[in-house]
C-alpha positions as CSV (number, residue, x, y, z in Angstrom):
1,M,52.5,61.4,43.3
2,I,55.3,60.1,45.7
3,G,56.6,63.0,47.7
4,K,60.4,63.7,47.4
5,N,60.7,64.0,51.2
6,Y,59.1,60.5,51.6
7,W,61.9,58.9,49.6
8,L,64.7,60.8,50.9
9,T,63.8,60.6,54.5
10,S,62.4,56.9,54.6
11,G,65.2,55.8,52.1
12,F,68.0,57.2,54.3
13,F,66.8,55.5,57.6
14,T,66.0,52.2,55.8
15,M,69.2,52.0,54.1
16,L,71.0,53.1,57.2
17,H,69.2,50.4,59.3
18,R,70.0,47.8,56.6
19,G,73.6,49.0,56.2
20,M,74.6,49.1,60.0
21,D,72.7,45.6,60.5
22,F,74.8,44.3,57.7
23,F,78.0,45.9,58.6
24,L,77.8,44.7,62.2
25,G,76.7,41.4,61.3
26,F,79.4,41.1,58.7
27,L,82.1,42.0,61.0
28,G,80.6,39.7,63.8
29,F,80.8,36.9,61.2
30,M,84.5,37.8,60.2
31,I,85.4,37.4,63.9
32,L,83.3,34.3,64.6
33,V,85.0,32.3,61.8
34,R,88.3,33.0,63.6
35,I,86.9,32.0,67.0
36,F,85.1,28.8,66.2
37,S,86.2,25.9,64.0
38,P,84.5,25.5,60.6
39,E,82.5,22.7,62.1
40,E,81.4,24.6,65.1
41,F,80.6,27.7,63.1
42,G,78.6,25.5,60.5
43,V,76.3,24.5,63.5
44,W,75.9,28.3,64.5
45,V,75.0,29.0,60.8
46,L,72.3,26.4,60.8
47,L,70.9,27.9,64.0
48,I,70.9,31.4,62.4
49,T,69.3,29.9,59.3
50,L,66.5,28.3,61.2
51,I,65.9,31.5,63.3
52,A,65.5,33.5,60.0
53,I,63.1,31.0,58.8
54,V,61.0,31.5,61.9
55,D,61.1,35.1,62.0
56,M,60.5,35.5,58.3
57,A,57.4,33.3,58.5
58,R,55.9,34.9,61.5
59,N,56.6,38.5,60.3
60,G,55.3,37.4,56.7
61,F,52.0,36.5,58.4
62,L,51.4,39.8,59.9
63,Q,53.6,42.4,58.2
64,N,52.0,43.1,54.6
65,G,48.3,42.8,56.0
66,M,48.7,44.9,59.0
67,I,50.3,47.7,56.9
68,K,47.7,47.5,54.3
69,F,44.8,47.6,56.7
70,L,46.3,50.3,58.9
71,V,46.7,52.9,56.2
72,G,44.1,55.5,56.1
73,K,42.2,54.0,59.1
74,N,41.0,56.1,62.0
75,R,42.3,55.5,65.5
76,A,39.6,53.3,66.6
77,I,39.8,50.9,63.7
78,Q,43.5,51.1,64.0
79,A,43.1,49.8,67.6
80,K,41.1,46.9,66.5
81,I,43.5,45.9,63.7
82,Q,46.5,46.0,66.2
83,G,44.6,44.0,68.8
84,A,43.8,41.3,66.1
85,A,47.3,41.3,64.9
86,L,48.6,40.7,68.5
87,V,46.4,37.9,69.0
88,M,47.5,36.2,65.7
89,N,51.2,36.8,66.7
90,S,50.7,35.2,70.0
91,I,49.2,32.0,68.6
92,L,51.9,31.7,65.9
93,T,54.6,32.2,68.6
94,L,53.2,29.4,70.6
95,I,53.2,27.3,67.6
96,F,56.8,27.9,66.7
97,F,57.8,27.3,70.4
98,A,56.3,24.0,70.5
99,L,57.6,23.1,67.1
100,I,61.1,24.0,68.1
101,W,61.0,21.7,71.3
102,I,59.5,18.7,69.3
103,S,61.9,18.9,66.3
104,A,65.1,20.1,67.9
105,S,66.9,16.7,68.5
106,W,65.5,15.5,65.1
107,L,67.0,18.4,63.2
108,E,70.4,18.0,65.1
109,D,70.4,14.3,63.9
110,K,69.3,14.9,60.2
111,L,71.5,18.0,59.8
112,N,74.6,16.4,61.2
113,A,75.0,19.1,63.5
114,P,76.0,18.3,67.2
115,G,74.9,20.9,69.7
116,L,72.2,22.2,67.5
117,S,69.4,21.1,69.7
118,E,70.6,23.1,72.8
119,I,70.9,26.1,71.3
120,L,67.6,25.9,69.4
121,K,65.9,25.4,72.7
122,I,67.9,28.4,74.1
123,Y,66.6,30.5,71.3
124,S,63.0,29.3,72.0
125,W,63.0,31.1,75.3
126,V,63.0,34.6,73.7
127,L,60.2,33.9,71.3
128,P,57.6,35.5,73.6
129,F,59.4,38.7,74.0
130,L,59.6,38.9,70.1
131,I,55.7,39.2,70.0
132,L,55.8,42.8,70.9
133,H,59.1,43.6,69.0
134,S,57.8,42.2,65.7
135,H,54.5,43.8,66.1
136,N,56.2,47.2,66.8
137,L,58.6,47.0,63.7
138,I,55.6,46.5,61.6
139,L,53.8,49.4,63.4
140,M,56.9,51.6,62.5
141,Q,56.7,50.7,58.9
142,A,52.9,51.4,58.6
143,K,53.4,54.9,60.1
144,Y,56.3,55.6,57.7
145,D,58.5,56.0,61.0
146,F,61.7,54.7,59.6
147,R,63.8,56.7,62.2
148,A,62.3,54.6,64.9
149,Y,62.7,51.4,62.8
150,F,66.6,52.1,62.6
151,M,66.9,52.7,66.3
152,A,65.0,49.7,67.0
153,G,67.3,47.5,64.7
154,I,70.6,48.9,66.1
155,S,69.7,48.3,69.7
156,K,69.9,44.6,68.7
157,S,72.8,44.3,66.3
158,L,75.3,46.5,68.2
159,P,75.2,45.1,71.8
160,F,75.6,41.6,70.3
161,F,78.5,42.7,68.2
162,L,80.2,44.3,71.2
163,V,80.0,40.9,73.1
164,I,81.6,39.1,70.0
165,L,84.2,41.7,70.0
166,Y,84.9,41.3,73.8
167,Y,85.6,37.6,73.3
168,F,87.7,38.0,70.4
169,F,90.2,40.5,71.9
170,S,90.0,39.0,75.6
171,G,90.9,35.6,74.3
172,S,88.2,34.1,76.7
173,N,86.6,30.7,75.7
174,L,83.2,31.0,73.9
175,E,80.8,28.4,73.7
176,L,77.9,28.3,71.3
177,S,75.4,28.0,74.1
178,T,76.8,31.1,75.8
179,L,76.6,33.0,72.4
180,A,72.9,31.7,72.2
181,W,72.1,33.3,75.5
182,F,73.8,36.6,74.6
183,Q,71.7,36.6,71.4
184,N,68.6,36.2,73.3
185,S,69.8,39.3,75.7
186,A,70.3,41.4,72.8
187,L,66.7,40.6,71.4
188,I,65.1,41.4,74.7
189,L,66.9,44.8,74.7
190,A,65.6,45.5,71.2
191,S,62.1,44.6,72.2
192,L,62.2,47.0,75.1
193,M,63.5,49.7,72.7
194,S,60.8,49.1,70.3
195,I,58.3,49.5,72.9
196,F,59.6,53.0,73.7
197,Q,59.8,54.0,70.1
198,V,56.2,53.3,69.2
199,K,54.4,54.4,72.1
200,E,52.7,57.2,70.4
201,H,51.1,54.8,67.8
202,F,50.5,52.0,70.2
203,Y,46.9,51.8,70.8
204,I,45.1,48.4,71.3
205,S,41.6,47.3,71.5
206,W,41.7,44.1,73.8
207,K,38.2,43.0,72.9
208,W,38.1,40.0,70.5
209,N,37.4,41.2,67.0
210,R,36.3,38.4,64.7
211,Y,36.3,40.6,61.6
212,W,39.7,41.9,61.7
213,N,41.1,38.6,62.9
214,K,39.6,37.0,59.9
215,K,40.8,39.6,57.5
216,I,44.3,39.5,58.8
217,F,44.3,35.6,58.9
218,H,43.1,35.3,55.3
219,F,45.4,37.8,53.9
220,G,48.4,36.8,56.1
221,K,48.1,33.1,55.4
222,Y,49.4,33.8,51.8
223,V,52.2,36.1,52.6
224,F,53.0,33.7,55.5
225,G,53.3,31.0,53.1
226,T,55.1,33.1,50.5
227,N,57.8,34.2,53.1
228,L,58.2,30.8,54.7
229,M,58.7,29.2,51.2
230,S,61.1,32.2,50.3
231,M,63.2,31.7,53.3
232,L,63.4,28.0,53.0
233,T,64.3,28.4,49.3
234,N,67.2,30.9,50.2
235,S,68.4,28.4,52.9
236,L,68.1,25.3,50.9
237,D,71.9,25.2,50.1
238,K,72.7,25.3,53.7
239,L,70.1,22.8,54.7
240,L,70.9,20.4,52.0
241,L,74.6,20.8,52.4
242,G,74.1,20.1,56.3
243,A,71.9,17.0,55.4
244,L,73.9,15.5,52.5
245,L,77.4,16.7,53.4
246,S,78.6,18.3,56.6
247,P,78.6,21.6,58.7
248,I,82.1,22.4,57.0
249,Q,80.2,22.7,53.5
250,V,77.5,24.7,55.5
251,A,80.2,27.3,56.7
252,M,81.6,27.4,53.2
253,A,78.2,28.4,51.7
254,N,77.4,30.7,54.5
255,T,80.7,32.7,53.8
256,A,79.7,33.3,50.2
257,G,76.2,34.1,51.5
258,R,77.5,36.7,53.7
259,V,79.0,38.4,50.7
260,M,75.7,38.0,48.8
261,N,73.9,39.7,51.7
262,M,75.2,42.8,50.4
263,V,72.8,42.7,47.6
264,E,70.0,42.4,50.1
265,I,70.7,45.9,51.6
266,P,69.4,48.0,48.5
267,V,66.9,45.3,47.5
268,N,65.1,45.0,50.9
269,S,65.5,48.6,51.6
270,I,63.8,49.8,48.4
271,A,61.2,47.0,48.7
272,S,60.1,48.1,52.3
273,I,59.6,51.7,51.5
274,S,57.9,50.9,48.1
275,Y,55.2,48.5,49.4
276,P,53.1,51.0,51.1
277,K,53.1,53.3,48.1
278,A,52.4,50.5,45.7
279,S,49.4,49.3,47.7
280,E,48.1,53.0,47.8
281,A,48.5,53.6,44.1
282,F,46.6,50.3,43.4
283,D,43.9,51.0,45.9
284,K,43.2,54.4,44.1
285,A,43.2,52.6,40.9
286,Q,46.3,54.4,39.7
287,L,47.6,51.5,37.6
288,K,49.9,53.5,35.3
289,E,51.5,55.0,38.5
290,A,51.9,51.6,40.1
291,G,53.8,50.5,36.9
292,K,56.1,53.4,36.9
293,L,56.8,52.8,40.5
294,Y,57.8,49.1,39.7
295,E,60.1,50.1,36.9
296,K,61.6,52.9,38.8
297,T,62.4,50.7,42.0
298,V,63.6,47.7,40.0
299,G,66.0,50.1,38.0
300,L,66.9,51.7,41.4
301,M,67.9,48.2,42.7
302,L,69.8,47.2,39.5
303,S,72.0,50.3,39.7
304,F,73.3,49.0,43.1
305,T,73.4,45.3,42.3
306,F,75.2,45.3,38.8
307,P,78.4,46.9,40.0
308,F,78.3,44.5,42.8
309,W,78.1,41.6,40.4
310,I,81.0,42.7,38.3
311,I,83.3,43.2,41.4
312,T,82.5,39.9,42.8
313,L,83.0,38.2,39.6
314,V,86.4,39.5,39.2
315,F,87.6,39.5,42.8
316,A,85.8,36.6,44.4
317,P,89.0,34.7,45.9
318,Q,90.4,38.1,47.2
319,I,87.0,38.9,49.0
320,I,86.8,35.3,50.6
321,M,90.6,35.6,51.7
322,I,89.9,38.9,53.4
323,I,86.6,38.1,55.3
324,A,87.2,34.5,56.3
325,G,90.7,33.4,55.6
326,E,92.4,30.7,53.6
327,A,90.5,27.9,55.3
328,Y,87.4,29.0,53.2
329,L,88.9,29.8,49.8
330,D,86.9,26.8,48.5
331,A,83.9,29.2,48.7
332,A,85.2,31.5,45.9
333,P,83.8,29.6,42.9
334,F,80.6,29.0,44.9
335,L,80.4,32.9,45.2
336,R,80.9,33.5,41.6
337,V,77.9,31.6,40.7
338,M,75.7,33.0,43.5
339,A,76.5,36.5,42.5
340,L,74.2,35.9,39.4
341,L,71.5,36.4,42.0
342,A,72.4,40.3,42.0
343,L,70.8,40.5,38.6
344,I,67.8,38.4,39.1
345,K,66.7,39.3,42.6
346,P,65.6,42.9,41.9
347,F,62.7,41.5,39.5
348,D,62.0,38.7,41.8
349,R,61.7,40.6,44.9
350,Q,59.6,43.6,43.3
351,S,57.4,41.4,41.3
352,G,56.5,39.3,44.6
353,I,56.1,42.7,46.6
354,F,53.7,44.2,43.9
355,L,51.6,41.1,43.6
356,D,51.1,41.4,47.4
357,A,50.4,45.1,47.1
358,I,47.6,44.7,44.3
359,G,45.8,42.1,46.5
360,K,47.2,39.0,44.8
361,P,49.2,37.2,47.6
362,F,48.0,33.9,46.5
363,L,49.8,34.0,43.1
364,N,52.9,35.1,45.0
365,T,52.5,32.3,47.4
366,I,52.1,29.7,44.5
367,M,55.3,31.0,42.8
368,V,57.4,30.9,45.9
369,F,56.1,27.6,46.8
370,G,57.1,26.4,43.2
371,T,60.6,27.8,43.7
372,F,61.0,25.8,46.8
373,I,59.9,22.6,45.2
374,Y,61.8,22.7,41.9
375,G,64.6,24.5,43.9
376,A,64.9,21.7,46.3
377,A,64.8,19.1,43.5
378,L,67.4,20.9,41.4
379,S,69.7,21.4,44.3
380,Y,69.5,17.9,45.6
381,F,70.3,16.5,42.3
382,L,73.0,18.9,41.6
383,I,74.7,18.5,45.0
384,E,74.9,14.8,44.4
385,I,76.9,15.5,41.0
386,F,78.8,18.6,41.9
387,G,79.0,18.8,45.6
388,L,79.2,22.2,47.1
389,M,78.8,24.0,43.7
390,G,75.5,22.1,43.1
391,A,73.8,24.1,45.7
392,A,74.7,27.4,43.9
393,Y,73.6,26.0,40.4
394,G,70.2,24.8,42.0
395,L,69.4,28.0,43.9
396,V,70.2,30.4,41.0
397,L,68.2,28.2,38.4
398,A,65.2,28.1,40.6
399,V,65.2,31.9,41.4
400,L,65.6,32.7,37.7
401,I,62.7,30.4,36.6
402,T,60.5,32.2,39.1
403,A,61.5,35.7,38.4
404,I,60.6,35.2,34.7
405,I,57.1,33.7,35.6
406,K,56.3,36.4,38.1
407,Q,57.2,39.1,35.7
408,F,54.6,37.7,33.1
409,M,52.1,37.4,35.8
410,L,52.4,41.0,37.0
411,R,52.0,42.4,33.5
412,K,48.4,41.1,33.5
413,F,47.4,43.5,36.2
414,I,49.8,46.5,35.8
415,P,51.6,48.0,32.8
416,I,55.2,47.1,33.4
417,S,58.2,46.5,31.0
418,A,61.5,44.8,31.9
419,K,63.1,47.1,29.1
420,H,62.0,50.1,31.1
421,C,63.5,48.8,34.2
422,L,66.8,48.5,32.4
423,Y,66.5,52.1,31.0
424,Q,65.8,53.4,34.7
425,A,68.9,51.5,35.8
426,T,71.3,52.8,33.2
427,S,69.7,56.3,33.5
428,I,70.7,56.4,37.2
429,F,74.5,55.7,36.4
430,P,75.2,59.1,34.7
431,K,73.2,60.9,37.5
432,M,75.4,59.2,40.1
433,G,78.5,60.1,38.1
434,G,77.5,63.6,37.7
435,I,77.0,64.1,41.4
436,L,80.3,62.5,42.1
437,L,82.1,64.7,39.6
438,Q,80.6,67.9,41.0
439,K,81.7,66.9,44.5
440,L,85.2,66.2,43.3
441,K,85.3,69.7,41.6
442,R,84.1,71.3,44.8
443,S,86.8,69.5,47.1
């Protein structure tokens, strides 16, 4: 059974980390759209999108496998696993560094984004520092040390936000290249903080270990492919809008995307704390327990995302006006369509997480790859017809198709029901209302 303290403690710090990261990033976004022109901001969005793809792909190669293999192992075995993970991390980082320098100018040209090449190359210089940072973040999750995870995250987002705040109030001129160097500095600071946070768990066997390198590689290659394709799919709207239209449409899509990031806070937070427990339940052949965990976590996600969908549907223009201003009001219809993902993502995300947890990452990889392929085709076709709105139609349709297929796949391995997920979600609302009513009576 899952301990109550685990959910309370890990859930609190994970949600706090996601919430603070989102809050500071969101405020930073609101400031940057007022510092830069839509064209300049669109170029910055493309940089952030490409960085997210690199980070998600690299972390995906290591995260789930490293967590799965570390759980329950003695210190000597953990040292070998950590050593192997660092080797794989270093190799992958060198590959990404080379790819950035080879493709930077080509990406600037194909995405119609003047200045993108320069800031991409600036970012590449921080990649070596992120080897330890990404390793340490994964280690914190494997040890259920979500308090340390929060501290490592805030040490990156807070300093970078303060820099943006300074330039906004001082009125000083801020170039994209200068902002990129400040971002690198914040990442280095976070890397140093993560080293301090995991020193008690950081033990490495520097001897080459063929067995664990092979294990991590073969498990990680599927999750790497899954995360890379997933991130490319989530970025399709911005990448295709940049290639087919201009950075202005990229900025519009990103404005709606920033609002949609609110959905990622509960979804990713619950997913990150459920994966170790799902993996543990399946390893112990507790299939019924794993199924209940799936239904409970999807229901919990929906209890957060359903109210978000209703609010966004009704108040989309007002939301866009507040966060970005009149220049970005064309993003309101785009946001209304994208808000449908709030109802789809809990099923899509958790079915993928549980396929990984039960040792079926290949199936998850195939499905995410399929999402990217038909998502790209749908988005390209629909952008040509509907312009900006076509990107939203294509992405929502692609994720919906994948969520349905993955749900049927997962049912072959563990007992789950979409109906039970909805029941879990609806049963949470009265509990929330009861807690709120009790607090109001006491106040």
